[in-house]
Gaussian input, Z-matrix of N, CA and C with variables (Angstrom, degrees):
# hf/3-21g

backbone

0 1
 N
 C     1     B1
 C     2     B2     1     A1
 N     3     B3     2     A2     1     D1
 C     4     B4     3     A3     2     D2
 C     5     B5     4     A4     3     D3
 N     6     B6     5     A5     4     D4
 C     7     B7     6     A6     5     D5
 C     8     B8     7     A7     6     D6
 N     9     B9     8     A8     7     D7
 C    10    B10     9     A9     8     D8
 C    11    B11    10    A10     9     D9
 N    12    B12    11    A11    10    D10
 C    13    B13    12    A12    11    D11
 C    14    B14    13    A13    12    D12
 N    15    B15    14    A14    13    D13
 C    16    B16    15    A15    14    D14
 C    17    B17    16    A16    15    D15
 N    18    B18    17    A17    16    D16
 C    19    B19    18    A18    17    D17
 C    20    B20    19    A19    18    D18
 N    21    B21    20    A20    19    D19
 C    22    B22    21    A21    20    D20
 C    23    B23    22    A22    21    D21
 N    24    B24    23    A23    22    D22
 C    25    B25    24    A24    23    D23
 C    26    B26    25    A25    24    D24
 N    27    B27    26    A26    25    D25
 C    28    B28    27    A27    26    D26
 C    29    B29    28    A28    27    D27
 N    30    B30    29    A29    28    D28
 C    31    B31    30    A30    29    D29
 C    32    B32    31    A31    30    D30
 N    33    B33    32    A32    31    D31
 C    34    B34    33    A33    32    D32
 C    35    B35    34    A34    33    D33
 N    36    B36    35    A35    34    D34
 C    37    B37    36    A36    35    D35
 C    38    B38    37    A37    36    D36
 N    39    B39    38    A38    37    D37
 C    40    B40    39    A39    38    D38
 C    41    B41    40    A40    39    D39
 N    42    B42    41    A41    40    D40
 C    43    B43    42    A42    41    D41
 C    44    B44    43    A43    42    D42
 N    45    B45    44    A44    43    D43
 C    46    B46    45    A45    44    D44
 C    47    B47    46    A46    45    D45
 N    48    B48    47    A47    46    D46
 C    49    B49    48    A48    47    D47
 C    50    B50    49    A49    48    D48
 N    51    B51    50    A50    49    D49
 C    52    B52    51    A51    50    D50
 C    53    B53    52    A52    51    D51
 N    54    B54    53    A53    52    D52
 C    55    B55    54    A54    53    D53
 C    56    B56    55    A55    54    D54
 N    57    B57    56    A56    55    D55
 C    58    B58    57    A57    56    D56
 C    59    B59    58    A58    57    D57
 N    60    B60    59    A59    58    D58
 C    61    B61    60    A60    59    D59
 C    62    B62    61    A61    60    D60
 N    63    B63    62    A62    61    D61
 C    64    B64    63    A63    62    D62
 C    65    B65    64    A64    63    D63
 N    66    B66    65    A65    64    D64
 C    67    B67    66    A66    65    D65
 C    68    B68    67    A67    66    D66
 N    69    B69    68    A68    67    D67
 C    70    B70    69    A69    68    D68
 C    71    B71    70    A70    69    D69
 N    72    B72    71    A71    70    D70
 C    73    B73    72    A72    71    D71
 C    74    B74    73    A73    72    D72
 N    75    B75    74    A74    73    D73
 C    76    B76    75    A75    74    D74
 C    77    B77    76    A76    75    D75
 N    78    B78    77    A77    76    D76
 C    79    B79    78    A78    77    D77
 C    80    B80    79    A79    78    D78
 N    81    B81    80    A80    79    D79
 C    82    B82    81    A81    80    D80
 C    83    B83    82    A82    81    D81
 N    84    B84    83    A83    82    D82
 C    85    B85    84    A84    83    D83
 C    86    B86    85    A85    84    D84
 N    87    B87    86    A86    85    D85
 C    88    B88    87    A87    86    D86
 C    89    B89    88    A88    87    D87
 N    90    B90    89    A89    88    D88
 C    91    B91    90    A90    89    D89
 C    92    B92    91    A91    90    D90
 N    93    B93    92    A92    91    D91
 C    94    B94    93    A93    92    D92
 C    95    B95    94    A94    93    D93
 N    96    B96    95    A95    94    D94
 C    97    B97    96    A96    95    D95
 C    98    B98    97    A97    96    D96
 N    99    B99    98    A98    97    D97
 C   100   B100    99    A99    98    D98
 C   101   B101   100   A100    99    D99
 N   102   B102   101   A101   100   D100
 C   103   B103   102   A102   101   D101
 C   104   B104   103   A103   102   D102
 N   105   B105   104   A104   103   D103
 C   106   B106   105   A105   104   D104
 C   107   B107   106   A106   105   D105
 N   108   B108   107   A107   106   D106
 C   109   B109   108   A108   107   D107
 C   110   B110   109   A109   108   D108
 N   111   B111   110   A110   109   D109
 C   112   B112   111   A111   110   D110
 C   113   B113   112   A112   111   D111
 N   114   B114   113   A113   112   D112
 C   115   B115   114   A114   113   D113
 C   116   B116   115   A115   114   D114
 N   117   B117   116   A116   115   D115
 C   118   B118   117   A117   116   D116
 C   119   B119   118   A118   117   D117
 N   120   B120   119   A119   118   D118
 C   121   B121   120   A120   119   D119
 C   122   B122   121   A121   120   D120
 N   123   B123   122   A122   121   D121
 C   124   B124   123   A123   122   D122
 C   125   B125   124   A124   123   D123
 N   126   B126   125   A125   124   D124
 C   127   B127   126   A126   125   D125
 C   128   B128   127   A127   126   D126
 N   129   B129   128   A128   127   D127
 C   130   B130   129   A129   128   D128
 C   131   B131   130   A130   129   D129
 N   132   B132   131   A131   130   D130
 C   133   B133   132   A132   131   D131
 C   134   B134   133   A133   132   D132
 N   135   B135   134   A134   133   D133
 C   136   B136   135   A135   134   D134
 C   137   B137   136   A136   135   D135
 N   138   B138   137   A137   136   D136
 C   139   B139   138   A138   137   D137
 C   140   B140   139   A139   138   D138
 N   141   B141   140   A140   139   D139
 C   142   B142   141   A141   140   D140
 C   143   B143   142   A142   141   D141
 N   144   B144   143   A143   142   D142
 C   145   B145   144   A144   143   D143
 C   146   B146   145   A145   144   D144
 N   147   B147   146   A146   145   D145
 C   148   B148   147   A147   146   D146
 C   149   B149   148   A148   147   D147
 N   150   B150   149   A149   148   D148
 C   151   B151   150   A150   149   D149
 C   152   B152   151   A151   150   D150
 N   153   B153   152   A152   151   D151
 C   154   B154   153   A153   152   D152
 C   155   B155   154   A154   153   D153
 N   156   B156   155   A155   154   D154
 C   157   B157   156   A156   155   D155
 C   158   B158   157   A157   156   D156
 N   159   B159   158   A158   157   D157
 C   160   B160   159   A159   158   D158
 C   161   B161   160   A160   159   D159
 N   162   B162   161   A161   160   D160
 C   163   B163   162   A162   161   D161
 C   164   B164   163   A163   162   D162
 N   165   B165   164   A164   163   D163
 C   166   B166   165   A165   164   D164
 C   167   B167   166   A166   165   D165
 N   168   B168   167   A167   166   D166
 C   169   B169   168   A168   167   D167
 C   170   B170   169   A169   168   D168
 N   171   B171   170   A170   169   D169
 C   172   B172   171   A171   170   D170
 C   173   B173   172   A172   171   D171
 N   174   B174   173   A173   172   D172
 C   175   B175   174   A174   173   D173
 C   176   B176   175   A175   174   D174
 N   177   B177   176   A176   175   D175
 C   178   B178   177   A177   176   D176
 C   179   B179   178   A178   177   D177
 N   180   B180   179   A179   178   D178
 C   181   B181   180   A180   179   D179
 C   182   B182   181   A181   180   D180
 N   183   B183   182   A182   181   D181
 C   184   B184   183   A183   182   D182
 C   185   B185   184   A184   183   D183
 N   186   B186   185   A185   184   D184
 C   187   B187   186   A186   185   D185
 C   188   B188   187   A187   186   D186
 N   189   B189   188   A188   187   D187
 C   190   B190   189   A189   188   D188
 C   191   B191   190   A190   189   D189
 N   192   B192   191   A191   190   D190
 C   193   B193   192   A192   191   D191
 C   194   B194   193   A193   192   D192
 N   195   B195   194   A194   193   D193
 C   196   B196   195   A195   194   D194
 C   197   B197   196   A196   195   D195
 N   198   B198   197   A197   196   D196
 C   199   B199   198   A198   197   D197
 C   200   B200   199   A199   198   D198
 N   201   B201   200   A200   199   D199
 C   202   B202   201   A201   200   D200
 C   203   B203   202   A202   201   D201
 N   204   B204   203   A203   202   D202
 C   205   B205   204   A204   203   D203
 C   206   B206   205   A205   204   D204
 N   207   B207   206   A206   205   D205
 C   208   B208   207   A207   206   D206
 C   209   B209   208   A208   207   D207
 N   210   B210   209   A209   208   D208
 C   211   B211   210   A210   209   D209
 C   212   B212   211   A211   210   D210
 N   213   B213   212   A212   211   D211
 C   214   B214   213   A213   212   D212
 C   215   B215   214   A214   213   D213
 N   216   B216   215   A215   214   D214
 C   217   B217   216   A216   215   D215
 C   218   B218   217   A217   216   D216
 N   219   B219   218   A218   217   D217
 C   220   B220   219   A219   218   D218
 C   221   B221   220   A220   219   D219
 N   222   B222   221   A221   220   D220
 C   223   B223   222   A222   221   D221
 C   224   B224   223   A223   222   D222
 N   225   B225   224   A224   223   D223
 C   226   B226   225   A225   224   D224
 C   227   B227   226   A226   225   D225
 N   228   B228   227   A227   226   D226
 C   229   B229   228   A228   227   D227
 C   230   B230   229   A229   228   D228
 N   231   B231   230   A230   229   D229
 C   232   B232   231   A231   230   D230
 C   233   B233   232   A232   231   D231
 N   234   B234   233   A233   232   D232
 C   235   B235   234   A234   233   D233
 C   236   B236   235   A235   234   D234
 N   237   B237   236   A236   235   D235
 C   238   B238   237   A237   236   D236
 C   239   B239   238   A238   237   D237
 N   240   B240   239   A239   238   D238
 C   241   B241   240   A240   239   D239
 C   242   B242   241   A241   240   D240
 N   243   B243   242   A242   241   D241
 C   244   B244   243   A243   242   D242
 C   245   B245   244   A244   243   D243
 N   246   B246   245   A245   244   D244
 C   247   B247   246   A246   245   D245
 C   248   B248   247   A247   246   D246
 N   249   B249   248   A248   247   D247
 C   250   B250   249   A249   248   D248
 C   251   B251   250   A250   249   D249
 N   252   B252   251   A251   250   D250
 C   253   B253   252   A252   251   D251
 C   254   B254   253   A253   252   D252
 N   255   B255   254   A254   253   D253
 C   256   B256   255   A255   254   D254
 C   257   B257   256   A256   255   D255
 N   258   B258   257   A257   256   D256
 C   259   B259   258   A258   257   D257
 C   260   B260   259   A259   258   D258
 N   261   B261   260   A260   259   D259
 C   262   B262   261   A261   260   D260
 C   263   B263   262   A262   261   D261
 N   264   B264   263   A263   262   D262
 C   265   B265   264   A264   263   D263
 C   266   B266   265   A265   264   D264
 N   267   B267   266   A266   265   D265
 C   268   B268   267   A267   266   D266
 C   269   B269   268   A268   267   D267
 N   270   B270   269   A269   268   D268
 C   271   B271   270   A270   269   D269
 C   272   B272   271   A271   270   D270
 N   273   B273   272   A272   271   D271
 C   274   B274   273   A273   272   D272
 C   275   B275   274   A274   273   D273
 N   276   B276   275   A275   274   D274
 C   277   B277   276   A276   275   D275
 C   278   B278   277   A277   276   D276
 N   279   B279   278   A278   277   D277
 C   280   B280   279   A279   278   D278
 C   281   B281   280   A280   279   D279
 N   282   B282   281   A281   280   D280
 C   283   B283   282   A282   281   D281
 C   284   B284   283   A283   282   D282
 N   285   B285   284   A284   283   D283
 C   286   B286   285   A285   284   D284
 C   287   B287   286   A286   285   D285
 N   288   B288   287   A287   286   D286
 C   289   B289   288   A288   287   D287
 C   290   B290   289   A289   288   D288
 N   291   B291   290   A290   289   D289
 C   292   B292   291   A291   290   D290
 C   293   B293   292   A292   291   D291
 N   294   B294   293   A293   292   D292
 C   295   B295   294   A294   293   D293
 C   296   B296   295   A295   294   D294
 N   297   B297   296   A296   295   D295
 C   298   B298   297   A297   296   D296
 C   299   B299   298   A298   297   D297
 N   300   B300   299   A299   298   D298
 C   301   B301   300   A300   299   D299
 C   302   B302   301   A301   300   D300
 N   303   B303   302   A302   301   D301
 C   304   B304   303   A303   302   D302
 C   305   B305   304   A304   303   D303
 N   306   B306   305   A305   304   D304
 C   307   B307   306   A306   305   D305
 C   308   B308   307   A307   306   D306
 N   309   B309   308   A308   307   D307
 C   310   B310   309   A309   308   D308
 C   311   B311   310   A310   309   D309
 N   312   B312   311   A311   310   D310
 C   313   B313   312   A312   311   D311
 C   314   B314   313   A313   312   D312
 N   315   B315   314   A314   313   D313
 C   316   B316   315   A315   314   D314
 C   317   B317   316   A316   315   D315
 N   318   B318   317   A317   316   D316
 C   319   B319   318   A318   317   D317
 C   320   B320   319   A319   318   D318
 N   321   B321   320   A320   319   D319
 C   322   B322   321   A321   320   D320
 C   323   B323   322   A322   321   D321
 N   324   B324   323   A323   322   D322
 C   325   B325   324   A324   323   D323
 C   326   B326   325   A325   324   D324
 N   327   B327   326   A326   325   D325
 C   328   B328   327   A327   326   D326
 C   329   B329   328   A328   327   D327

   B1=1.4488
   B2=1.5307
   B3=1.3013
   B4=1.4505
   B5=1.5271
   B6=1.3372
   B7=1.4685
   B8=1.5245
   B9=1.3257
   B10=1.4594
   B11=1.5245
   B12=1.3225
   B13=1.4554
   B14=1.5328
   B15=1.3194
   B16=1.4595
   B17=1.5196
   B18=1.3436
   B19=1.4682
   B20=1.5224
   B21=1.3140
   B22=1.4665
   B23=1.5171
   B24=1.3254
   B25=1.4659
   B26=1.5226
   B27=1.3420
   B28=1.4555
   B29=1.5262
   B30=1.3193
   B31=1.4685
   B32=1.5229
   B33=1.3297
   B34=1.4623
   B35=1.5212
   B36=1.3421
   B37=1.4630
   B38=1.5247
   B39=1.3307
   B40=1.4637
   B41=1.5168
   B42=1.3249
   B43=1.4630
   B44=1.5211
   B45=1.3107
   B46=1.4645
   B47=1.5159
   B48=1.3142
   B49=1.4633
   B50=1.5289
   B51=1.3105
   B52=1.4613
   B53=1.5237
   B54=1.3106
   B55=1.4682
   B56=1.5221
   B57=1.3074
   B58=1.4619
   B59=1.5190
   B60=1.3152
   B61=1.4606
   B62=1.5192
   B63=1.3135
   B64=1.4539
   B65=1.5288
   B66=1.3251
   B67=1.4643
   B68=1.5141
   B69=1.3016
   B70=1.4644
   B71=1.5193
   B72=1.3017
   B73=1.4565
   B74=1.5123
   B75=1.3038
   B76=1.4654
   B77=1.5186
   B78=1.3061
   B79=1.4581
   B80=1.5242
   B81=1.3056
   B82=1.4562
   B83=1.5103
   B84=1.3037
   B85=1.4528
   B86=1.5270
   B87=1.3006
   B88=1.4585
   B89=1.5173
   B90=1.3139
   B91=1.4613
   B92=1.5159
   B93=1.3274
   B94=1.4630
   B95=1.5246
   B96=1.3245
   B97=1.4698
   B98=1.5258
   B99=1.3162
   B100=1.4619
   B101=1.5213
   B102=1.3136
   B103=1.4546
   B104=1.5238
   B105=1.3150
   B106=1.4642
   B107=1.5156
   B108=1.3106
   B109=1.4610
   B110=1.5151
   B111=1.3065
   B112=1.4504
   B113=1.5284
   B114=1.3476
   B115=1.4657
   B116=1.5279
   B117=1.2992
   B118=1.4613
   B119=1.5251
   B120=1.3037
   B121=1.4647
   B122=1.5269
   B123=1.3181
   B124=1.4559
   B125=1.5141
   B126=1.3097
   B127=1.4660
   B128=1.5178
   B129=1.3028
   B130=1.4602
   B131=1.5257
   B132=1.3203
   B133=1.4646
   B134=1.5147
   B135=1.3253
   B136=1.4564
   B137=1.5153
   B138=1.3303
   B139=1.4543
   B140=1.5225
   B141=1.3204
   B142=1.4600
   B143=1.5263
   B144=1.3076
   B145=1.4591
   B146=1.5226
   B147=1.3251
   B148=1.4601
   B149=1.5253
   B150=1.3318
   B151=1.4605
   B152=1.5193
   B153=1.3331
   B154=1.4631
   B155=1.5231
   B156=1.3407
   B157=1.4601
   B158=1.5302
   B159=1.3300
   B160=1.4612
   B161=1.5314
   B162=1.3328
   B163=1.4731
   B164=1.5302
   B165=1.3180
   B166=1.4663
   B167=1.5283
   B168=1.3265
   B169=1.4705
   B170=1.5223
   B171=1.3383
   B172=1.4541
   B173=1.5147
   B174=1.3272
   B175=1.4663
   B176=1.5286
   B177=1.3125
   B178=1.4627
   B179=1.5218
   B180=1.3141
   B181=1.4531
   B182=1.5179
   B183=1.3198
   B184=1.4622
   B185=1.5085
   B186=1.3406
   B187=1.4560
   B188=1.5257
   B189=1.3250
   B190=1.4609
   B191=1.5235
   B192=1.3334
   B193=1.4558
   B194=1.5195
   B195=1.3383
   B196=1.4601
   B197=1.5315
   B198=1.3407
   B199=1.4670
   B200=1.5200
   B201=1.3125
   B202=1.4654
   B203=1.5206
   B204=1.3227
   B205=1.4584
   B206=1.5285
   B207=1.3454
   B208=1.4627
   B209=1.5247
   B210=1.3254
   B211=1.4664
   B212=1.5277
   B213=1.3219
   B214=1.4652
   B215=1.5220
   B216=1.3285
   B217=1.4730
   B218=1.5292
   B219=1.3154
   B220=1.4633
   B221=1.5252
   B222=1.3155
   B223=1.4657
   B224=1.5305
   B225=1.3348
   B226=1.4623
   B227=1.5314
   B228=1.3304
   B229=1.4683
   B230=1.5307
   B231=1.3272
   B232=1.4681
   B233=1.5235
   B234=1.3232
   B235=1.4640
   B236=1.5307
   B237=1.3320
   B238=1.4709
   B239=1.5249
   B240=1.3243
   B241=1.4574
   B242=1.5243
   B243=1.3340
   B244=1.4662
   B245=1.5252
   B246=1.3281
   B247=1.4664
   B248=1.5320
   B249=1.3302
   B250=1.4593
   B251=1.5305
   B252=1.3307
   B253=1.4602
   B254=1.5271
   B255=1.3393
   B256=1.4605
   B257=1.5226
   B258=1.3365
   B259=1.4617
   B260=1.5269
   B261=1.3306
   B262=1.4654
   B263=1.5281
   B264=1.3399
   B265=1.4575
   B266=1.5126
   B267=1.3056
   B268=1.4573
   B269=1.5301
   B270=1.3410
   B271=1.4631
   B272=1.5274
   B273=1.3140
   B274=1.4612
   B275=1.5249
   B276=1.3532
   B277=1.4570
   B278=1.5249
   B279=1.3378
   B280=1.4577
   B281=1.5356
   B282=1.3168
   B283=1.4592
   B284=1.5334
   B285=1.3184
   B286=1.4539
   B287=1.5320
   B288=1.3093
   B289=1.4658
   B290=1.5335
   B291=1.3290
   B292=1.4672
   B293=1.5253
   B294=1.3269
   B295=1.4588
   B296=1.5235
   B297=1.3178
   B298=1.4668
   B299=1.5269
   B300=1.3158
   B301=1.4672
   B302=1.5221
   B303=1.3089
   B304=1.4630
   B305=1.5319
   B306=1.3455
   B307=1.4697
   B308=1.5197
   B309=1.3342
   B310=1.4558
   B311=1.5332
   B312=1.3238
   B313=1.4730
   B314=1.5186
   B315=1.3437
   B316=1.4680
   B317=1.5363
   B318=1.3359
   B319=1.4632
   B320=1.5396
   B321=1.3234
   B322=1.4600
   B323=1.5353
   B324=1.3207
   B325=1.4581
   B326=1.5305
   B327=1.3221
   B328=1.4769
   B329=1.5146
   A1=109.10
   A2=116.58
   A3=122.54
   A4=109.40
   A5=118.06
   A6=119.41
   A7=111.17
   A8=115.94
   A9=121.69
   A10=110.72
   A11=115.66
   A12=121.81
   A13=110.06
   A14=117.74
   A15=122.41
   A16=114.05
   A17=117.85
   A18=122.12
   A19=108.44
   A20=116.14
   A21=120.72
   A22=108.94
   A23=116.24
   A24=122.58
   A25=108.10
   A26=116.21
   A27=122.29
   A28=109.22
   A29=117.42
   A30=122.93
   A31=108.22
   A32=116.88
   A33=122.31
   A34=108.96
   A35=116.34
   A36=120.44
   A37=109.88
   A38=114.74
   A39=121.69
   A40=108.43
   A41=114.68
   A42=120.06
   A43=108.05
   A44=115.89
   A45=122.31
   A46=111.26
   A47=117.74
   A48=119.26
   A49=112.86
   A50=113.96
   A51=121.61
   A52=106.96
   A53=116.86
   A54=120.83
   A55=109.00
   A56=115.66
   A57=121.54
   A58=107.25
   A59=116.43
   A60=121.33
   A61=110.00
   A62=117.22
   A63=122.66
   A64=109.49
   A65=116.85
   A66=122.13
   A67=109.26
   A68=115.36
   A69=119.01
   A70=110.24
   A71=115.19
   A72=120.62
   A73=109.45
   A74=116.07
   A75=119.44
   A76=109.07
   A77=116.06
   A78=120.67
   A79=108.29
   A80=116.27
   A81=121.21
   A82=108.38
   A83=115.13
   A84=120.54
   A85=108.11
   A86=115.93
   A87=121.60
   A88=108.60
   A89=116.29
   A90=120.32
   A91=111.20
   A92=114.85
   A93=120.40
   A94=112.60
   A95=118.18
   A96=120.59
   A97=111.02
   A98=114.25
   A99=119.37
   A100=110.06
   A101=115.11
   A102=120.63
   A103=108.17
   A104=117.29
   A105=120.14
   A106=109.73
   A107=114.72
   A108=120.74
   A109=108.55
   A110=115.42
   A111=120.40
   A112=108.12
   A113=118.34
   A114=120.32
   A115=112.34
   A116=115.23
   A117=122.19
   A118=106.62
   A119=116.74
   A120=121.17
   A121=112.52
   A122=117.57
   A123=120.93
   A124=112.90
   A125=115.79
   A126=121.98
   A127=109.17
   A128=116.70
   A129=121.91
   A130=112.28
   A131=117.92
   A132=120.80
   A133=111.82
   A134=115.27
   A135=121.60
   A136=109.58
   A137=115.79
   A138=121.84
   A139=109.80
   A140=116.52
   A141=122.62
   A142=107.86
   A143=116.22
   A144=121.97
   A145=107.52
   A146=116.86
   A147=123.32
   A148=105.65
   A149=117.62
   A150=119.36
   A151=112.45
   A152=114.22
   A153=122.79
   A154=107.39
   A155=115.72
   A156=121.26
   A157=108.84
   A158=115.93
   A159=120.85
   A160=108.29
   A161=117.78
   A162=120.46
   A163=114.15
   A164=117.35
   A165=119.92
   A166=112.80
   A167=117.12
   A168=120.34
   A169=113.68
   A170=117.20
   A171=120.99
   A172=112.93
   A173=117.50
   A174=121.69
   A175=109.50
   A176=116.21
   A177=121.09
   A178=109.77
   A179=115.12
   A180=121.78
   A181=108.12
   A182=116.13
   A183=118.47
   A184=111.47
   A185=113.55
   A186=122.59
   A187=106.53
   A188=117.34
   A189=121.95
   A190=108.66
   A191=115.69
   A192=120.26
   A193=109.76
   A194=117.93
   A195=119.35
   A196=112.90
   A197=117.77
   A198=120.25
   A199=110.16
   A200=115.72
   A201=121.61
   A202=106.30
   A203=116.56
   A204=120.08
   A205=111.02
   A206=115.22
   A207=120.87
   A208=111.92
   A209=117.11
   A210=120.50
   A211=111.11
   A212=117.10
   A213=120.01
   A214=110.91
   A215=116.34
   A216=119.46
   A217=110.08
   A218=116.91
   A219=120.71
   A220=109.89
   A221=117.84
   A222=121.56
   A223=110.44
   A224=117.27
   A225=120.70
   A226=110.58
   A227=117.71
   A228=120.37
   A229=111.06
   A230=117.37
   A231=120.19
   A232=110.81
   A233=116.77
   A234=121.15
   A235=110.31
   A236=117.10
   A237=121.28
   A238=110.17
   A239=117.01
   A240=121.03
   A241=110.95
   A242=117.67
   A243=119.31
   A244=113.11
   A245=118.52
   A246=120.76
   A247=114.12
   A248=117.01
   A249=121.71
   A250=107.99
   A251=119.73
   A252=120.56
   A253=111.61
   A254=115.10
   A255=120.93
   A256=109.01
   A257=115.18
   A258=120.09
   A259=109.76
   A260=115.45
   A261=121.56
   A262=108.87
   A263=115.12
   A264=121.29
   A265=108.78
   A266=116.51
   A267=122.68
   A268=104.85
   A269=116.50
   A270=121.31
   A271=108.66
   A272=115.81
   A273=122.14
   A274=108.16
   A275=116.12
   A276=122.14
   A277=109.52
   A278=115.49
   A279=118.63
   A280=108.59
   A281=117.86
   A282=120.52
   A283=113.24
   A284=118.10
   A285=121.36
   A286=109.00
   A287=117.28
   A288=121.18
   A289=113.16
   A290=118.33
   A291=119.27
   A292=112.29
   A293=118.24
   A294=120.98
   A295=111.48
   A296=116.83
   A297=121.04
   A298=111.84
   A299=117.52
   A300=120.45
   A301=111.23
   A302=114.84
   A303=120.58
   A304=110.92
   A305=117.09
   A306=120.85
   A307=111.53
   A308=116.93
   A309=121.02
   A310=110.56
   A311=116.77
   A312=120.92
   A313=110.84
   A314=117.78
   A315=121.12
   A316=111.22
   A317=116.44
   A318=120.53
   A319=111.17
   A320=116.91
   A321=120.47
   A322=111.41
   A323=117.13
   A324=120.74
   A325=111.95
   A326=116.63
   A327=120.25
   A328=112.52
   D1=131.26
   D2=-179.48
   D3=-102.09
   D4=133.42
   D5=178.70
   D6=-67.52
   D7=157.69
   D8=179.48
   D9=-62.61
   D10=159.41
   D11=179.48
   D12=-61.20
   D13=133.20
   D14=-179.98
   D15=87.31
   D16=1.65
   D17=179.55
   D18=-107.03
   D19=130.55
   D20=176.71
   D21=-110.66
   D22=133.22
   D23=178.56
   D24=-94.45
   D25=121.51
   D26=-176.88
   D27=-124.63
   D28=129.14
   D29=176.01
   D30=-99.13
   D31=130.91
   D32=-176.40
   D33=-125.57
   D34=136.99
   D35=177.28
   D36=-161.23
   D37=169.15
   D38=176.52
   D39=-116.61
   D40=154.25
   D41=175.34
   D42=-118.32
   D43=139.13
   D44=-178.10
   D45=-48.62
   D46=163.86
   D47=-177.27
   D48=-58.58
   D49=137.63
   D50=175.72
   D51=-101.97
   D52=128.57
   D53=179.00
   D54=-77.36
   D55=128.64
   D56=177.59
   D57=-90.36
   D58=122.78
   D59=-173.04
   D60=-140.45
   D61=149.52
   D62=177.35
   D63=-84.82
   D64=128.72
   D65=176.58
   D66=-116.18
   D67=151.08
   D68=178.94
   D69=-74.13
   D70=147.86
   D71=175.36
   D72=-105.73
   D73=172.35
   D74=177.65
   D75=-83.71
   D76=137.74
   D77=177.95
   D78=-142.02
   D79=127.43
   D80=177.13
   D81=-97.71
   D82=138.53
   D83=-179.60
   D84=-121.32
   D85=127.36
   D86=179.56
   D87=-85.47
   D88=135.95
   D89=177.92
   D90=123.28
   D91=-171.67
   D92=-175.56
   D93=-90.73
   D94=-15.01
   D95=-179.74
   D96=-78.13
   D97=146.60
   D98=177.04
   D99=-75.54
   D100=147.50
   D101=174.11
   D102=-75.78
   D103=136.55
   D104=179.91
   D105=-119.19
   D106=154.89
   D107=179.17
   D108=-140.98
   D109=131.39
   D110=177.46
   D111=-101.45
   D112=111.59
   D113=-175.83
   D114=-62.82
   D115=143.00
   D116=176.01
   D117=-123.56
   D118=102.96
   D119=-177.20
   D120=-91.03
   D121=10.63
   D122=-176.92
   D123=-68.39
   D124=139.31
   D125=175.81
   D126=-86.19
   D127=149.67
   D128=-178.96
   D129=-115.67
   D130=19.57
   D131=-179.94
   D132=110.11
   D133=-175.39
   D134=179.42
   D135=-133.50
   D136=149.03
   D137=178.84
   D138=-133.42
   D139=138.00
   D140=171.86
   D141=-88.43
   D142=143.85
   D143=176.44
   D144=-109.61
   D145=117.90
   D146=176.08
   D147=-107.24
   D148=123.12
   D149=-172.37
   D150=-134.62
   D151=154.27
   D152=174.56
   D153=-129.67
   D154=141.26
   D155=-174.76
   D156=-141.16
   D157=134.54
   D158=175.27
   D159=-105.63
   D160=108.79
   D161=-177.30
   D162=-60.13
   D163=-33.20
   D164=-176.06
   D165=-65.61
   D166=-34.03
   D167=-176.43
   D168=-113.29
   D169=-18.69
   D170=-175.64
   D171=83.31
   D172=1.19
   D173=179.59
   D174=-70.26
   D175=139.52
   D176=-179.41
   D177=-141.37
   D178=157.47
   D179=174.31
   D180=-146.63
   D181=155.63
   D182=179.79
   D183=-146.36
   D184=161.11
   D185=176.39
   D186=-131.30
   D187=131.33
   D188=176.82
   D189=-98.23
   D190=141.00
   D191=-177.38
   D192=-148.86
   D193=147.26
   D194=177.08
   D195=-73.02
   D196=-9.40
   D197=179.31
   D198=-147.39
   D199=167.51
   D200=175.44
   D201=-101.09
   D202=104.49
   D203=-176.23
   D204=-142.34
   D205=170.55
   D206=-177.84
   D207=-64.28
   D208=-39.56
   D209=-177.31
   D210=-60.30
   D211=-41.75
   D212=179.29
   D213=-70.11
   D214=-36.84
   D215=177.65
   D216=-63.81
   D217=-42.65
   D218=177.75
   D219=-64.65
   D220=-39.42
   D221=176.88
   D222=-60.32
   D223=-41.42
   D224=177.72
   D225=-63.95
   D226=-43.68
   D227=179.79
   D228=-63.14
   D229=-39.07
   D230=176.53
   D231=-64.29
   D232=-37.56
   D233=177.56
   D234=-66.89
   D235=-38.08
   D236=176.82
   D237=-60.95
   D238=-45.33
   D239=-178.62
   D240=-62.86
   D241=-37.56
   D242=-179.46
   D243=-79.80
   D244=-33.62
   D245=-175.52
   D246=-93.05
   D247=-15.52
   D248=179.26
   D249=-121.12
   D250=71.28
   D251=-176.05
   D252=-62.44
   D253=135.95
   D254=179.72
   D255=-165.71
   D256=167.23
   D257=173.52
   D258=-74.96
   D259=-37.79
   D260=179.31
   D261=-144.38
   D262=154.94
   D263=176.09
   D264=-123.11
   D265=140.23
   D266=170.58
   D267=-109.56
   D268=103.56
   D269=-174.65
   D270=-99.73
   D271=123.58
   D272=-179.81
   D273=-103.15
   D274=121.14
   D275=-179.03
   D276=-134.11
   D277=165.78
   D278=172.43
   D279=-81.26
   D280=-174.19
   D281=-174.08
   D282=-97.26
   D283=31.56
   D284=176.67
   D285=-63.48
   D286=138.50
   D287=-172.65
   D288=-58.75
   D289=-34.22
   D290=-178.51
   D291=-68.06
   D292=-20.81
   D293=178.79
   D294=-70.32
   D295=-29.48
   D296=-178.06
   D297=-110.71
   D298=18.96
   D299=-177.40
   D300=-71.68
   D301=160.37
   D302=179.02
   D303=-61.56
   D304=-40.25
   D305=179.15
   D306=-61.37
   D307=-39.77
   D308=179.27
   D309=-65.76
   D310=-43.99
   D311=178.85
   D312=-63.25
   D313=-41.97
   D314=179.13
   D315=-64.57
   D316=-39.49
   D317=178.88
   D318=-65.05
   D319=-39.72
   D320=179.71
   D321=-71.16
   D322=-31.44
   D323=-179.74
   D324=-74.58
   D325=-22.83
   D326=-176.40
   D327=-72.95

């Protein structure tokens, strides 16, 4: 099924928190001494990834947030409206309560 002319189909979802961690990089050392590395296993926090994807074009956008909340979801929807210009959008989401919240509906109506 093909959407009507002027309608863009956008898939929206969140991804569980990603742990931010320091990883070692490659470093070459000139000379006879061995290169050494002191591991740092410390965590630097967690971030949620809120993303929107248009299957027809492959275009995507995302918002990073320290939590999964309505404000970030609304921020993502506003970003979708600005980065995916169209007469209408068909947004496909899961049934998470914040997607159908009153605040989300009011933000979309504005």
